[in-house]
N, C-alpha and C positions, 0 to 999 in steps of 0.2 A: 504494500499499499503506500510507502514512503517513496516509492520510485513514481506513482500516478500523482503524487502532490509536486514532485520535482517538476516532472514533465509540465503540468500546468501553469507552474509558475515560471518557467521556461519561455514559454510561449507568449505570455503575456496576454493582454486583453485583445480580444479578436475585433478586427475594424470592419464595420459592415458598410457595403458600397451603397450608395444612393441611388434612388432610382432616378432618371431624368424627367422632372417635372416641368414639363413645358406648356402645361396648360395656362398659367398666370401668363404667359409671354403671349400666346396668341389670343386672349380676351384682351390684352393690352394694346395689341397691332388692330384687331377689329376695332375697337373703341377710336383709336386714334384714325383709322380710316372713314370711319363714319363721321367724325368732327370734321378731316380734312374736306372731305365731300360736300358736306352741309356749308362750311366755311368758304369754299371756292364756288358754290353755286351764287348766280346773281341775285341776291335778296335785301339789297339795299333798299329802305324804306320808299324810296322814289320809285324804283323801279319794281315794287310789288304791290303799289298801289296805284291804281287807274279806274278810269270811265271807258267804258267800251259800249259799243252802237250795235255789237254782233247779235245775230239772231240765237245763236248758241255760245256756250261758254265751256271753258275747261279750266278750273283751279285746282293747282296741287301746292299744298305745302308740306315741307319736312325738315321738321326742328327752327321750324322760322313761322313767319305769318304771313298772310297775303289779304288785301283788302281790294274788293270789285264793287264799283257802282255801274250797273247794267242801265242805260236809257234806251235799248232798241224800241224801234217802232214794231216790229215783228218777232217778239222773243218766243222761244220755242223749247227750252230747255237747255240742259248740259250735265255736267258734272261737276262736283267739289270733293276732293281728298284732302284729309290732315294727318299726317303721320306725327304726333310727339310735337305737333304745332296749331296752328288755327288759321282758320278761313272766315271771314265776312263779306258775304254777299248781299249787296243791297239792290234789288229789284222795284223799288216803290216808284221809279220813274218809267220804269218798262212797260210797254203795250203789249199783251199776249196776243201772238198769232192763231187765231180758232179758238175756240172754247175750254183747250186743257194744254198742258205742258207738263213736261216730266223733269225731275233734278233728280240724279243718282249721287248719293252722299255716302262716304266713307269715311269715318273717322277713329280712327286706331291711336289711343292713349293723348287724344288731342279734341279741339272742338271747332263746330262750324256753327256759326250765327246767319240765320237767313231774316231778311228784311224783304217784307211782300205788302204789296198795294191793299188796302181795303176792301177792293173790289174782287179780289181772290179768295176763293174758299182752297183751305191747305187740307189733302188727304194724306194721312201719314201711314205708310207702309213701311216705316223702319223697324230695323231688328235690333234692340239693344241687347248688347251681351255686357253684363258689370259696366254698364253706362247708362245715361239718361236722355230722355227727349222733352223738352218741354214746348207745348205750342201755347204761346200766348196771344194768337191773332184773336182780332174782333171781325167777326164775318156777317155783317148784318146785311148788307146788299152785294151778296158775292154773285157775280156775273160769270165768272171765269174760275179753271179749276187747276190747282197746282198740285201732281202727284210727288210726295217727296217720297223715295226709295232709298234702299240701302241699309248697312249695318253701321254700328256704333258699337265699337269694342274698347271698354275700358276707359270713355269718352263720351263727348257731350254735343248734342245739339239744340240749339234753341231757335224757336221760329216766333218773330214778331211783325208786327206792323211798322 
């Protein structure tokens, strides 16, 4: 038995090899890439705000905000997406072409605000998942119908006059 103790003391403590832990490095690189792409987008406040007279629109906000006022005389609809950002869309000066228009909204950890004329009836077909939809519109003399479709995931949609 003394021979076993002597052998153990001669070896010394065993050193363990560390596993390669590149997981945190990958996460940091992904976050740095997202920040780089977001800051290199043209999201200057002047460039992200605007007045348009287009019949259709498409707004996209990724880690930023966008404000659009539509004064089209033949509005037909469009789409708005906000991913960890916000979109403010004002249609109070727009005139709807026909009796119905459709807007597709997607908000993922972000928010979308819609401002519509009092003469538009808002039909809500949004699917909220861990998010919310607030319709504060007053639709007394609604002659036109705006259908709002899409998904709100951990975000919000607010509709006002």
